[in-house]
TORBADREN-565863 format. One line per field, with one value per residue (C-alpha): residue number from 0; residue in three letters; x, y, z. Coordinates in pm, 1 decimal, decimal comma. Example, Ala and Ser with C-alpha at 12.3 -4.5 7.8 and 13.67 -1.06 7.14 Angstrom:
# residues 2
n = 0|1
res = ALA|SER
X = 1230,0|1367,0
Y = -450,0|-106,0
Z = 780,0|714,0
***
This chain:
# residues 223
n = 0|1|2|3|4|5|6|7|8|9|10|11|12|13|14|15|16|17|18|19|20|21|22|23|24|25|26|27|28|29|30|31|32|33|34|35|36|37|38|39|40|41|42|43|44|45|46|47|48|49|50|51|52|53|54|55|56|57|58|59|60|61|62|63|64|65|66|67|68|69|70|71|72|73|74|75|76|77|78|79|80|81|82|83|84|85|86|87|88|89|90|91|92|93|94|95|96|97|98|99|100|101|102|103|104|105|106|107|108|109|110|111|112|113|114|115|116|117|118|119|120|121|122|123|124|125|126|127|128|129|130|131|132|133|134|135|136|137|138|139|140|141|142|143|144|145|146|147|148|149|150|151|152|153|154|155|156|157|158|159|160|161|162|163|164|165|166|167|168|169|170|171|172|173|174|175|176|177|178|179|180|181|182|183|184|185|186|187|188|189|190|191|192|193|194|195|196|197|198|199|200|201|202|203|204|205|206|207|208|209|210|211|212|213|214|215|216|217|218|219|220|221|222
res = TYR|GLN|MET|THR|ARG|VAL|LEU|VAL|ARG|ALA|ARG|THR|ALA|ASP|SER|THR|THR|LEU|ARG|ARG|LEU|ASN|GLU|ASN|ILE|GLN|SER|ARG|LEU|ASP|ALA|VAL|LEU|PRO|ASP|GLY|ILE|SER|GLY|LYS|PRO|THR|GLY|ASN|ILE|VAL|LEU|VAL|ASN|LYS|ALA|ILE|ASP|ASP|ILE|ALA|ARG|GLY|GLN|ALA|GLU|SER|LEU|ALA|VAL|ALA|PHE|VAL|ALA|ILE|TYR|LEU|ILE|LEU|SER|LEU|LEU|PHE|ALA|SER|PHE|ARG|VAL|GLY|PHE|ILE|ALA|LEU|ILE|PRO|ASN|ALA|VAL|PRO|VAL|MET|VAL|TYR|PHE|GLY|ALA|LEU|GLY|LEU|LEU|ASP|ILE|PRO|LEU|ASN|THR|ILE|THR|GLY|LEU|VAL|ALA|CYS|ILE|VAL|LEU|GLY|ILE|ALA|VAL|ASP|ASP|SER|ILE|HIS|TYR|MET|THR|ARG|PHE|SER|GLU|ALA|ALA|ARG|ALA|GLN|ALA|ASP|GLU|THR|ALA|GLY|THR|VAL|GLU|ALA|LEU|ARG|ALA|VAL|GLY|ARG|PRO|MET|THR|TYR|THR|SER|ILE|GLY|LEU|CYS|LEU|GLY|PHE|LEU|VAL|LEU|ILE|LEU|THR|ASN|LEU|GLN|PRO|PHE|ILE|HIS|PHE|GLY|ALA|LEU|SER|ALA|PHE|THR|LEU|PHE|LEU|ALA|TRP|LEU|ILE|ASP|VAL|THR|LEU|THR|PRO|ALA|LEU|CYS|SER|ARG|MET|ARG|ILE|VAL|ASN|LEU|TRP|ASP|ILE|LEU|THR|LEU|ASP
X = 21617,9|21452,4|21670,7|21569,7|21203,8|21260,4|21431,4|21152,6|20889,0|21091,0|21105,1|20724,2|20638,8|20535,8|20751,4|20576,5|20640,6|21001,6|21053,4|20914,8|21138,0|21438,0|21360,4|21318,8|21650,6|21822,9|21683,7|21786,1|22141,0|22167,4|22056,5|22283,2|22603,8|22870,1|22995,9|23219,2|23058,1|22767,0|22575,9|22292,2|22088,6|22181,1|22152,8|21947,9|21612,3|21690,8|21835,7|21548,8|21293,6|21465,9|21470,0|21096,4|21022,3|21229,7|21044,3|20704,1|20801,3|20944,2|20634,3|20404,3|20614,1|20650,0|20278,5|20186,5|20410,1|20270,1|19908,1|19975,1|20155,3|19881,3|19612,0|19782,7|19834,3|19471,2|19347,6|19555,9|19453,4|19080,6|19101,3|18927,7|19048,3|18715,3|18739,0|19102,9|19004,5|18719,6|18947,9|19194,4|18940,0|18937,0|19317,4|19343,5|19093,5|19301,9|19608,8|19415,8|19262,0|19609,0|19752,5|19440,9|19496,3|19856,7|19737,2|19445,4|19661,6|19952,8|20193,0|20499,7|20576,1|20924,0|21125,8|20939,6|20577,7|20633,6|20657,3|20298,1|20131,0|20353,6|20294,0|19917,6|19894,1|20071,9|19853,5|19527,7|19603,6|19677,0|19342,8|19153,2|19301,9|19219,5|18861,2|18792,3|18941,7|18725,7|18424,2|18482,0|18476,4|18172,2|17966,9|18035,9|17948,8|17618,6|17538,4|17453,3|17675,4|17497,5|17524,8|17885,6|17958,8|17824,7|18011,7|18339,0|18314,0|18239,3|18541,2|18808,9|18662,3|18792,2|19155,8|19157,8|19027,1|19277,8|19576,2|19459,6|19421,2|19769,1|19926,5|19745,8|19849,9|20206,9|20226,0|20054,5|20346,3|20548,4|20337,0|20505,9|20836,7|20954,0|21044,8|20766,4|20827,5|20790,6|20476,9|20327,2|20438,5|20283,2|19955,9|19907,3|19996,1|19744,9|19475,2|19527,8|19543,6|19217,3|19063,4|19191,5|19034,0|18705,6|18695,7|18780,6|18483,6|18236,3|18319,9|18492,5|18200,2|17955,6|18149,5|18190,0|17818,7|17759,5|18027,1|18089,6|18453,9|18653,0|19015,7|19308,7|19320,7|18958,4|19044,9|19356,9|19172,7|18859,3|18761,6
Y = -10040,4|-10240,5|-10070,4|-9729,6|-9821,9|-9933,2|-9602,9|-9397,5|-9587,8|-9556,9|-9178,8|-9156,8|-9439,0|-9407,4|-9517,5|-9854,5|-9944,9|-9830,9|-10036,9|-10344,4|-10279,5|-10242,5|-10573,4|-10750,2|-10615,5|-10718,2|-11072,0|-11098,7|-10986,0|-11237,9|-11512,8|-11439,4|-11311,1|-11574,3|-11655,7|-11389,7|-11107,3|-10904,7|-10610,9|-10378,5|-10121,9|-9760,0|-9417,3|-9102,8|-9275,7|-9540,7|-9291,2|-9044,2|-9321,6|-9441,7|-9086,9|-9049,5|-9377,3|-9265,1|-8932,8|-9101,5|-9352,0|-9080,8|-8866,5|-9150,7|-9236,8|-8876,6|-8802,6|-9123,8|-9025,5|-8670,8|-8790,0|-9024,8|-8751,9|-8497,2|-8746,8|-8815,4|-8443,9|-8359,9|-8650,8|-8526,1|-8163,5|-8242,6|-8534,9|-8777,7|-9022,3|-8985,4|-8605,7|-8636,5|-8857,8|-8629,8|-8326,1|-8502,2|-8539,2|-8170,8|-8177,9|-8498,8|-8402,1|-8118,2|-8344,1|-8622,8|-8378,5|-8239,0|-8576,6|-8647,0|-8319,3|-8420,3|-8738,7|-8572,3|-8294,9|-8531,5|-8322,6|-8518,8|-8559,8|-8418,2|-8250,8|-7921,2|-8034,6|-8279,4|-7985,6|-7870,0|-8140,9|-8071,4|-7695,7|-7728,4|-7988,9|-7762,8|-7460,9|-7661,5|-7816,4|-7473,5|-7334,2|-7640,3|-7610,7|-7239,1|-7298,5|-7601,9|-7437,5|-7130,9|-7352,1|-7536,9|-7209,8|-7071,3|-7391,5|-7416,7|-7051,0|-7072,0|-7435,6|-7495,4|-7648,4|-7482,4|-7135,8|-7211,7|-7302,1|-6969,9|-6768,3|-6953,7|-6903,7|-6536,0|-6499,4|-6688,7|-6691,0|-6347,0|-6405,0|-6742,4|-6582,6|-6295,7|-6521,9|-6765,2|-6482,9|-6353,0|-6697,6|-6778,1|-6448,9|-6503,6|-6845,7|-6724,6|-6488,0|-6796,8|-6852,6|-6546,3|-6732,5|-6923,3|-7238,6|-7495,1|-7675,8|-7345,7|-7260,2|-7594,6|-7536,6|-7190,1|-7279,1|-7605,8|-7446,9|-7165,8|-7409,2|-7649,6|-7369,0|-7229,2|-7575,3|-7609,6|-7272,3|-7372,7|-7695,6|-7513,8|-7278,4|-7544,3|-7904,1|-7829,1|-7622,8|-7888,6|-8160,9|-7952,1|-7874,5|-8246,2|-8279,2|-8177,1|-8076,7|-8032,0|-7931,4|-8016,4|-7666,4|-7701,1|-8021,4|-7877,7|-7567,8|-7751,6|-7655,2
Z = 8260,1|8537,1|8799,0|8658,8|8691,6|9050,7|9136,6|8977,0|9171,3|9491,9|9465,4|9449,1|9691,8|10054,6|10346,8|10384,6|10020,3|10046,1|10360,4|10184,4|9884,6|10113,0|10283,5|9948,0|9820,5|10142,1|10127,9|9762,1|9842,6|10125,2|9888,7|9590,4|9749,2|9818,8|10167,3|10318,5|10122,9|10256,0|10120,5|10211,7|10017,9|10082,4|9924,3|9979,1|9935,9|10196,9|10445,0|10407,7|10448,8|10765,6|10901,3|10831,8|11009,9|11309,4|11321,5|11306,0|11575,7|11799,1|11749,2|11852,6|12157,8|12276,0|12235,3|12418,2|12710,3|12703,0|12708,6|13000,6|13195,7|13123,5|13224,3|13557,2|13626,4|13541,2|13753,9|14046,6|13994,0|13984,7|14231,1|13995,0|13730,2|13550,9|13534,7|13426,8|13135,1|13028,6|13053,1|12823,8|12540,6|12427,8|12421,6|12219,6|11948,4|11790,4|11777,6|11604,4|11356,1|11286,1|11189,8|10984,2|10798,3|10724,1|10557,6|10378,7|10233,9|10162,1|10372,1|10488,8|10858,5|10914,6|11187,4|11132,7|11095,1|11380,6|11623,0|11566,9|11774,9|12077,4|12058,7|12025,0|12299,8|12547,0|12469,0|12466,1|12806,5|12951,4|12827,6|12953,3|13301,7|13317,3|13209,8|13428,8|13737,3|13682,6|13617,9|13946,3|14139,3|13955,4|13980,3|14353,9|14412,8|14223,3|14310,9|13945,4|13676,5|13383,9|13535,9|13627,7|13266,4|13140,9|13403,8|13345,1|12969,8|13021,9|13250,8|13055,2|12704,0|12613,0|12726,0|12551,7|12232,6|12234,8|12298,0|12027,2|11775,3|11854,9|11823,7|11498,6|11340,6|11456,0|11295,8|10977,8|10919,9|10824,3|10511,5|10359,8|10335,9|10029,8|10221,5|10188,6|10523,1|10710,3|10511,7|10615,9|10974,5|10997,2|10827,2|11015,8|11349,7|11298,1|11183,3|11474,0|11731,2|11594,4|11622,7|11981,6|12069,6|11905,3|12105,9|12430,6|12389,4|12270,6|12365,4|12697,2|12837,8|12716,9|12898,9|13214,4|13233,1|13303,7|13571,7|13928,6|13955,2|14273,6|14230,2|14455,2|14605,5|14723,0|14908,7|15069,4|15192,1|15305,0|15658,4
***
């Protein structure tokens, strides 16, 4: 009866609780089993929990490496570590909101939902680079950051909006399936891409209007 209660609780517990339970069972086995005999807890619950922990750890490591690489590339592109860090902010916010939405909606992190952050990060960085490069040219031409912000948004805002709409509609098609992981993937991808677009047309221009940006191409072609 006690074992049945433990199994019922294990099926509804989170990964931290299951890991603690696994460690307690392991320590109990080590204490009661005689010399020469060893044992370890196993089964679907233990294996699934280990897989979830591996996914979460791999997600954190891959995103950390991606953020560092993107920061270095942006710093090199705009010839400033400060500008590189500021340019990274609009790209990090959608990813953080995405993981917050997973926890708020109690959606599990698995091999399918774990792809959303990588997809959104790549698209958000691309839009940020397009906007900030255009802003650099416009601000230099008009000798005014505020006017450069407006001109850059007018130039790249429409392409960014059209591509975001197309991507969101494409991912929303997945909600018509009967497989719940793909429904989560499609809905979360569309939501996070919409959020990335919203940040790129609001927060990114606001940050750029307070900066003077010179990109690497400007330095190389300086006469």
